[in-house]
A tleap script that builds the chain and sets N, CA, C and O, in Angstrom:
source leaprc.protein.ff14SB
mol = sequence {
  NMET ALA GLU VAL THR ILE SER SER LYS PHE
  GLN VAL VAL ILE PRO LYS GLU LEU ARG GLN
  ARG LEU ASP LEU LYS ALA GLY GLN LYS MET
  GLN MET ILE VAL VAL GLY GLU THR ILE SER
  ILE VAL PRO VAL TYR GLY ILE GLU LYS LEU
  LYS GLY ARG LEU LYS GLY MET ASP ILE THR
  ASN ILE ARG CGLU
}
set mol.1.N position { 0.853 -1.167 0.000 }
set mol.1.CA position { 0.000 0.000 0.000 }
set mol.1.C position { 0.903 1.236 0.000 }
set mol.1.O position { 1.870 1.308 0.759 }
set mol.2.N position { 0.581 2.195 -0.851 }
set mol.2.CA position { 1.362 3.422 -0.949 }
set mol.2.C position { 0.750 4.491 -0.048 }
set mol.2.O position { -0.470 4.588 0.087 }
set mol.3.N position { 1.608 5.275 0.554 }
set mol.3.CA position { 1.163 6.363 1.418 }
set mol.3.C position { 1.529 7.688 0.770 }
set mol.3.O position { 2.636 7.850 0.258 }
set mol.4.N position { 0.593 8.643 0.792 }
set mol.4.CA position { 0.841 9.966 0.230 }
set mol.4.C position { 0.542 11.025 1.279 }
set mol.4.O position { -0.127 10.759 2.277 }
set mol.5.N position { 1.049 12.229 1.041 }
set mol.5.CA position { 0.827 13.351 1.945 }
set mol.5.C position { 0.075 14.438 1.195 }
set mol.5.O position { 0.370 14.708 0.031 }
set mol.6.N position { -0.890 15.059 1.849 }
set mol.6.CA position { -1.626 16.164 1.249 }
set mol.6.C position { -0.803 17.433 1.441 }
set mol.6.O position { -0.405 17.762 2.559 }
set mol.7.N position { -0.550 18.148 0.335 }
set mol.7.CA position { 0.244 19.384 0.410 }
set mol.7.C position { -0.606 20.528 0.967 }
set mol.7.O position { -1.805 20.367 1.197 }
set mol.8.N position { 0.021 21.668 1.177 }
set mol.8.CA position { -0.696 22.845 1.684 }
set mol.8.C position { -1.732 23.340 0.674 }
set mol.8.O position { -2.648 24.078 1.036 }
set mol.9.N position { -1.590 22.933 -0.592 }
set mol.9.CA position { -2.563 23.286 -1.635 }
set mol.9.C position { -3.559 22.151 -1.860 }
set mol.9.O position { -4.285 22.149 -2.854 }
set mol.10.N position { -3.594 21.183 -0.936 }
set mol.10.CA position { -4.486 20.025 -0.988 }
set mol.10.C position { -4.246 19.169 -2.229 }
set mol.10.O position { -5.194 18.655 -2.821 }
set mol.11.N position { -2.991 19.017 -2.621 }
set mol.11.CA position { -2.611 18.177 -3.738 }
set mol.11.C position { -1.918 16.925 -3.219 }
set mol.11.O position { -1.289 16.945 -2.161 }
set mol.12.N position { -2.037 15.830 -3.976 }
set mol.12.CA position { -1.316 14.599 -3.650 }
set mol.12.C position { -0.574 14.148 -4.904 }
set mol.12.O position { -0.990 14.450 -6.022 }
set mol.13.N position { 0.520 13.428 -4.710 }
set mol.13.CA position { 1.300 12.877 -5.812 }
set mol.13.C position { 1.082 11.373 -5.832 }
set mol.13.O position { 1.257 10.695 -4.820 }
set mol.14.N position { 0.697 10.858 -7.002 }
set mol.14.CA position { 0.518 9.415 -7.142 }
set mol.14.C position { 1.909 8.797 -7.288 }
set mol.14.O position { 2.652 9.176 -8.193 }
set mol.15.N position { 2.275 7.859 -6.422 }
set mol.15.CA position { 3.613 7.266 -6.473 }
set mol.15.C position { 3.935 6.658 -7.845 }
set mol.15.O position { 3.051 6.160 -8.543 }
set mol.16.N position { 5.212 6.712 -8.208 }
set mol.16.CA position { 5.678 6.276 -9.521 }
set mol.16.C position { 5.274 4.844 -9.844 }
set mol.16.O position { 4.850 4.561 -10.964 }
set mol.17.N position { 5.402 3.931 -8.870 }
set mol.17.CA position { 5.074 2.527 -9.148 }
set mol.17.C position { 3.594 2.355 -9.500 }
set mol.17.O position { 3.255 1.490 -10.308 }
set mol.18.N position { 2.713 3.158 -8.911 }
set mol.18.CA position { 1.290 3.078 -9.252 }
set mol.18.C position { 1.016 3.703 -10.616 }
set mol.18.O position { 0.215 3.177 -11.389 }
set mol.19.N position { 1.674 4.820 -10.917 }
set mol.19.CA position { 1.501 5.457 -12.240 }
set mol.19.C position { 1.916 4.507 -13.342 }
set mol.19.O position { 1.235 4.398 -14.362 }
set mol.20.N position { 3.040 3.810 -13.143 }
set mol.20.CA position { 3.519 2.866 -14.156 }
set mol.20.C position { 2.599 1.657 -14.259 }
set mol.20.O position { 2.273 1.218 -15.362 }
set mol.21.N position { 2.181 1.121 -13.132 }
set mol.21.CA position { 1.324 -0.069 -13.115 }
set mol.21.C position { -0.007 0.185 -13.830 }
set mol.21.O position { -0.512 -0.688 -14.536 }
set mol.22.N position { -0.578 1.396 -13.642 }
set mol.22.CA position { -1.872 1.728 -14.238 }
set mol.22.C position { -1.735 2.484 -15.557 }
set mol.22.O position { -2.738 2.862 -16.163 }
set mol.23.N position { -0.499 2.706 -16.003 }
set mol.23.CA position { -0.224 3.421 -17.250 }
set mol.23.C position { -0.898 4.788 -17.264 }
set mol.23.O position { -1.545 5.161 -18.243 }
set mol.24.N position { -0.741 5.539 -16.159 }
set mol.24.CA position { -1.325 6.870 -16.059 }
set mol.24.C position { -0.433 7.877 -16.759 }
set mol.24.O position { 0.791 7.750 -16.758 }
set mol.25.N position { -1.064 8.888 -17.362 }
set mol.25.CA position { -0.349 9.922 -18.087 }
set mol.25.C position { -0.666 11.289 -17.481 }
set mol.25.O position { -1.729 11.477 -16.888 }
set mol.26.N position { 0.253 12.238 -17.629 }
set mol.26.CA position { 0.028 13.603 -17.156 }
set mol.26.C position { -1.191 14.183 -17.848 }
set mol.26.O position { -1.342 14.043 -19.061 }
set mol.27.N position { -2.054 14.827 -17.098 }
set mol.27.CA position { -3.258 15.432 -17.648 }
set mol.27.C position { -4.450 14.498 -17.731 }
set mol.27.O position { -5.547 14.927 -18.089 }
set mol.28.N position { -4.252 13.227 -17.406 }
set mol.28.CA position { -5.344 12.253 -17.463 }
set mol.28.C position { -6.387 12.572 -16.401 }
set mol.28.O position { -6.040 12.985 -15.294 }
set mol.29.N position { -7.644 12.386 -16.727 }
set mol.29.CA position { -8.744 12.637 -15.793 }
set mol.29.C position { -8.881 11.475 -14.813 }
set mol.29.O position { -8.650 10.316 -15.159 }
set mol.30.N position { -9.265 11.814 -13.576 }
set mol.30.CA position { -9.499 10.824 -12.527 }
set mol.30.C position { -10.841 11.158 -11.872 }
set mol.30.O position { -11.225 12.325 -11.794 }
set mol.31.N position { -11.544 10.135 -11.406 }
set mol.31.CA position { -12.781 10.343 -10.665 }
set mol.31.C position { -12.516 10.064 -9.196 }
set mol.31.O position { -11.812 9.117 -8.846 }
set mol.32.N position { -13.090 10.901 -8.340 }
set mol.32.CA position { -12.976 10.715 -6.898 }
set mol.32.C position { -14.316 10.166 -6.415 }
set mol.32.O position { -15.357 10.792 -6.613 }
set mol.33.N position { -14.285 9.003 -5.784 }
set mol.33.CA position { -15.496 8.362 -5.285 }
set mol.33.C position { -15.367 8.241 -3.771 }
set mol.33.O position { -14.395 7.683 -3.262 }
set mol.34.N position { -16.356 8.768 -3.062 }
set mol.34.CA position { -16.343 8.738 -1.598 }
set mol.34.C position { -17.423 7.782 -1.117 }
set mol.34.O position { -18.596 7.922 -1.465 }
set mol.35.N position { -17.006 6.800 -0.305 }
set mol.35.CA position { -17.930 5.863 0.323 }
set mol.35.C position { -17.586 5.858 1.806 }
set mol.35.O position { -16.536 5.354 2.206 }
set mol.36.N position { -18.466 6.415 2.607 }
set mol.36.CA position { -18.186 6.523 4.041 }
set mol.36.C position { -16.965 7.402 4.267 }
set mol.36.O position { -16.955 8.570 3.878 }
set mol.37.N position { -15.942 6.844 4.893 }
set mol.37.CA position { -14.700 7.571 5.166 }
set mol.37.C position { -13.586 7.219 4.187 }
set mol.37.O position { -12.428 7.569 4.413 }
set mol.38.N position { -13.929 6.531 3.099 }
set mol.38.CA position { -12.938 6.070 2.132 }
set mol.38.C position { -13.034 6.857 0.833 }
set mol.38.O position { -14.128 7.070 0.311 }
set mol.39.N position { -11.879 7.293 0.304 }
set mol.39.CA position { -11.814 7.971 -0.985 }
set mol.39.C position { -11.130 7.035 -1.966 }
set mol.39.O position { -10.017 6.570 -1.721 }
set mol.40.N position { -11.804 6.761 -3.079 }
set mol.40.CA position { -11.199 5.969 -4.152 }
set mol.40.C position { -10.948 6.903 -5.329 }
set mol.40.O position { -11.813 7.695 -5.704 }
set mol.41.N position { -9.759 6.801 -5.901 }
set mol.41.CA position { -9.411 7.598 -7.071 }
set mol.41.C position { -9.343 6.640 -8.247 }
set mol.41.O position { -8.501 5.742 -8.275 }
set mol.42.N position { -10.229 6.829 -9.221 }
set mol.42.CA position { -10.373 5.902 -10.333 }
set mol.42.C position { -10.004 6.601 -11.636 }
set mol.42.O position { -10.572 7.644 -11.960 }
set mol.43.N position { -9.052 6.032 -12.394 }
set mol.43.CA position { -8.696 6.655 -13.672 }
set mol.43.C position { -9.828 6.544 -14.685 }
set mol.43.O position { -10.520 5.528 -14.755 }
set mol.44.N position { -10.003 7.599 -15.462 }
set mol.44.CA position { -11.001 7.616 -16.528 }
set mol.44.C position { -10.258 7.320 -17.824 }
set mol.44.O position { -9.347 8.053 -18.209 }
set mol.45.N position { -10.652 6.245 -18.490 }
set mol.45.CA position { -10.012 5.848 -19.737 }
set mol.45.C position { -10.925 6.178 -20.911 }
set mol.45.O position { -12.148 6.182 -20.775 }
set mol.46.N position { -10.330 6.452 -22.051 }
set mol.46.CA position { -11.081 6.711 -23.266 }
set mol.46.C position { -11.700 5.433 -23.806 }
set mol.46.O position { -11.345 4.331 -23.387 }
set mol.47.N position { -12.609 5.589 -24.722 }
set mol.47.CA position { -13.323 4.447 -25.304 }
set mol.47.C position { -12.359 3.503 -26.022 }
set mol.47.O position { -12.647 2.314 -26.156 }
set mol.48.N position { -11.221 4.017 -26.484 }
set mol.48.CA position { -10.247 3.184 -27.192 }
set mol.48.C position { -9.719 2.061 -26.299 }
set mol.48.O position { -9.435 0.968 -26.790 }
set mol.49.N position { -9.586 2.312 -25.008 }
set mol.49.CA position { -9.071 1.308 -24.070 }
set mol.49.C position { -10.040 0.146 -23.883 }
set mol.49.O position { -9.640 -0.937 -23.455 }
set mol.50.N position { -11.321 0.369 -24.205 }
set mol.50.CA position { -12.332 -0.662 -23.998 }
set mol.50.C position { -12.430 -1.639 -25.159 }
set mol.50.O position { -13.103 -2.664 -25.051 }
set mol.51.N position { -11.765 -1.332 -26.269 }
set mol.51.CA position { -11.843 -2.180 -27.454 }
set mol.51.C position { -11.404 -3.611 -27.118 }
set mol.51.O position { -10.332 -3.828 -26.553 }
set mol.52.N position { -12.248 -4.575 -27.475 }
set mol.52.CA position { -11.933 -5.981 -27.259 }
set mol.52.C position { -12.315 -6.513 -25.894 }
set mol.52.O position { -12.159 -7.710 -25.652 }
set mol.53.N position { -12.808 -5.681 -24.989 }
set mol.53.CA position { -13.147 -6.124 -23.630 }
set mol.53.C position { -14.340 -7.059 -23.588 }
set mol.53.O position { -14.442 -7.888 -22.683 }
set mol.54.N position { -15.247 -6.941 -24.551 }
set mol.54.CA position { -16.459 -7.754 -24.538 }
set mol.54.C position { -16.375 -8.942 -25.485 }
set mol.54.O position { -17.374 -9.622 -25.717 }
set mol.55.N position { -15.199 -9.194 -26.028 }
set mol.55.CA position { -15.017 -10.291 -26.962 }
set mol.55.C position { -15.398 -11.616 -26.287 }
set mol.55.O position { -14.965 -11.904 -25.171 }
set mol.56.N position { -16.217 -12.416 -26.986 }
set mol.56.CA position { -16.636 -13.703 -26.451 }
set mol.56.C position { -17.866 -13.632 -25.568 }
set mol.56.O position { -18.305 -14.654 -25.040 }
set mol.57.N position { -18.437 -12.432 -25.395 }
set mol.57.CA position { -19.614 -12.272 -24.550 }
set mol.57.C position { -20.841 -12.910 -25.206 }
set mol.57.O position { -21.033 -12.786 -26.415 }
set mol.58.N position { -21.666 -13.585 -24.416 }
set mol.58.CA position { -22.891 -14.207 -24.920 }
set mol.58.C position { -23.936 -13.110 -25.126 }
set mol.58.O position { -24.366 -12.477 -24.162 }
set mol.59.N position { -24.341 -12.885 -26.363 }
set mol.59.CA position { -25.294 -11.818 -26.670 }
set mol.59.C position { -26.656 -12.347 -27.112 }
set mol.59.O position { -27.443 -11.607 -27.703 }
set mol.60.N position { -26.941 -13.606 -26.836 }
set mol.60.CA position { -28.191 -14.213 -27.316 }
set mol.60.C position { -29.438 -13.612 -26.656 }
set mol.60.O position { -30.497 -13.603 -27.282 }
set mol.61.N position { -29.356 -13.118 -25.437 }
set mol.61.CA position { -30.533 -12.599 -24.738 }
set mol.61.C position { -30.523 -11.097 -24.561 }
set mol.61.O position { -31.192 -10.575 -23.669 }
set mol.62.N position { -29.777 -10.393 -25.394 }
set mol.62.CA position { -29.718 -8.932 -25.287 }
set mol.62.C position { -30.839 -8.320 -26.113 }
set mol.62.O position { -31.050 -8.679 -27.272 }
set mol.63.N position { -31.550 -7.393 -25.493 }
set mol.63.CA position { -32.656 -6.707 -26.201 }
set mol.63.C position { -32.101 -5.690 -27.170 }
set mol.63.O position { -30.968 -5.230 -27.024 }
set mol.64.N position { -32.906 -5.339 -28.165 }
set mol.64.CA position { -32.498 -4.361 -29.166 }
set mol.64.C position { -32.617 -2.965 -28.650 }
set mol.64.O position { -32.312 -2.014 -29.368 }
savepdb mol mol.pdb
quit
């Protein structure tokens, strides 16, 4: 688990190993999700990253 510090401007730095693991880029959008006392930071990916994710999915019962 990585630990970060909030700066005086309320900024945090995502550790290098996490940026590399998730292939994050400068300027990339992130969503902040709050559940109770927990904050989750979720990267927002473009539609291009989703290509091929549904390959092999059973579509026999999908409505039009």
